[in-house]
C-alpha positions as CSV (number, residue, x, y, z in Angstrom):
1,L,-12.6,-26.6,-32.2
2,V,-14.6,-26.8,-29.4
3,S,-11.9,-26.0,-27.1
4,H,-10.9,-23.1,-29.3
5,L,-14.4,-21.6,-28.9
6,L,-14.4,-22.3,-25.3
7,G,-11.5,-20.5,-24.9
8,A,-12.5,-17.5,-27.3
9,R,-15.9,-17.3,-25.6
10,R,-13.8,-16.9,-22.1
11,V,-12.3,-13.4,-23.7
12,G,-15.3,-12.6,-25.6
13,A,-13.7,-13.0,-29.0
14,T,-15.8,-13.4,-32.1
15,L,-15.7,-16.2,-34.6
16,D,-13.9,-13.6,-37.1
17,E,-11.1,-13.2,-34.5
18,V,-10.8,-16.8,-33.6
19,G,-10.3,-17.0,-37.3
20,A,-7.8,-14.6,-37.7
21,A,-5.9,-15.8,-34.7
22,K,-5.8,-19.2,-36.3
23,T,-4.2,-18.2,-39.4
24,A,-2.1,-15.7,-37.3
25,V,-0.8,-19.1,-35.5
26,V,-0.7,-21.3,-38.7
27,A,1.6,-18.6,-40.7
28,A,3.5,-18.3,-37.7
29,L,4.3,-21.9,-37.2
30,A,5.1,-22.5,-40.8
31,H,7.8,-19.4,-41.3
32,P,10.9,-20.8,-41.8
33,L,12.7,-19.7,-38.6
34,V,10.3,-21.5,-36.6
35,V,10.7,-25.0,-38.5
36,R,14.3,-24.2,-38.2
37,A,13.6,-23.9,-34.4
38,A,11.6,-26.9,-34.4
39,K,14.4,-29.1,-35.9
40,A,16.8,-27.7,-33.3
41,A,14.3,-28.7,-30.5
42,E,14.4,-32.2,-31.9
43,R,18.4,-32.3,-31.4
44,G,17.7,-30.9,-27.8
45,E,19.1,-27.4,-28.9
46,C,16.2,-25.0,-28.6
47,R,15.0,-23.2,-25.4
48,R,11.3,-21.4,-25.2
49,E,10.4,-18.8,-22.8
50,T,13.5,-19.0,-21.1
51,P,14.1,-16.4,-18.0
52,I,17.3,-14.3,-18.4
53,V,19.2,-12.5,-15.7
54,M,22.2,-10.7,-16.3
55,P,24.5,-7.7,-14.6
56,L,25.0,-5.0,-16.9
57,E,28.3,-2.8,-17.0
58,D,26.3,0.3,-15.9
59,G,25.3,-1.3,-12.5
60,G,21.6,-2.2,-13.9
61,V,20.6,-5.7,-14.3
62,L,18.7,-7.3,-17.3
63,D,15.9,-9.4,-16.3
64,G,13.7,-10.8,-18.9
65,V,12.3,-13.6,-21.0
66,I,13.7,-15.0,-24.2
67,D,11.0,-16.0,-26.3
68,L,13.0,-18.3,-28.6
69,A,16.6,-19.1,-28.7
70,F,18.2,-22.2,-30.7
71,R,21.3,-23.5,-32.0
72,E,22.6,-24.1,-35.4
73,T,25.8,-25.2,-36.8
74,T,27.2,-23.1,-39.6
75,P,30.3,-23.2,-41.6
76,E,31.7,-20.8,-39.2
77,G,30.5,-22.9,-36.2
78,P,27.8,-22.9,-33.9
79,V,25.5,-19.8,-33.5
80,W,22.5,-19.4,-31.1
81,L,19.6,-17.5,-32.7
82,V,17.7,-15.5,-30.5
83,V,14.3,-14.9,-31.7
84,D,11.8,-12.3,-30.1
85,F,8.3,-12.0,-31.0
86,K,6.4,-8.9,-31.6
87,T,2.6,-8.3,-32.0
88,D,2.4,-4.8,-32.1
89,S,0.6,-3.3,-35.0
90,D,3.1,-0.7,-35.2
91,V,6.7,-2.6,-34.3
92,E,8.7,0.3,-36.4
93,A,7.6,2.9,-33.7
94,H,9.5,0.8,-30.9
95,G,12.3,-0.4,-33.3
96,A,15.3,1.3,-31.5
97,A,14.1,-0.3,-28.1
98,Y,13.2,-3.4,-29.4
99,E,16.7,-4.0,-31.0
100,T,18.4,-3.0,-27.9
101,Q,16.3,-5.6,-26.0
102,V,17.5,-8.5,-28.4
103,S,20.7,-7.0,-28.5
104,L,21.0,-7.4,-24.6
105,Y,19.4,-10.8,-24.7
106,V,22.0,-11.8,-27.5
107,R,25.1,-10.8,-25.1
108,A,23.2,-12.7,-22.3
109,V,22.9,-16.1,-24.5
110,E,26.7,-15.2,-25.5
111,K,28.2,-15.3,-21.9
112,A,25.8,-18.2,-21.1
113,T,26.9,-20.5,-23.5
114,G,30.5,-19.2,-24.6
115,E,29.1,-19.4,-28.3
116,R,28.2,-16.7,-30.9
117,A,24.5,-15.6,-31.1
118,R,22.4,-13.6,-33.3
119,G,19.0,-11.9,-32.6
120,I,16.2,-11.5,-34.6
121,L,12.9,-9.4,-34.4
122,L,10.1,-11.5,-35.7
123,S,6.7,-9.6,-35.8
124,V,3.6,-11.9,-35.9
């Protein structure tokens, strides 16, 4: 608790803000998707904050950081779940851009692994 309060003091957070942040973190860590990612991490099949660079067909370059990607085995075979966390208060206002971003990350993971991937936007 003391370290949390010291960190909060550094950024000028109130006790109410600290409590709200703690509640948000606990809820995010309990999310079924994050629980599945933790199990994948135990198997060595989870990547967090992974830099990605990929040339695009239009001559541009995708340069980003994948928040979370983990591999699961399904009846159809292995699949990587590419999770992009969003903290905006109005995620829907940027929905199209965010969907484009995660779809590019999915393509990059498919190219890198040779396996299927699926994108998920998770609002926290």
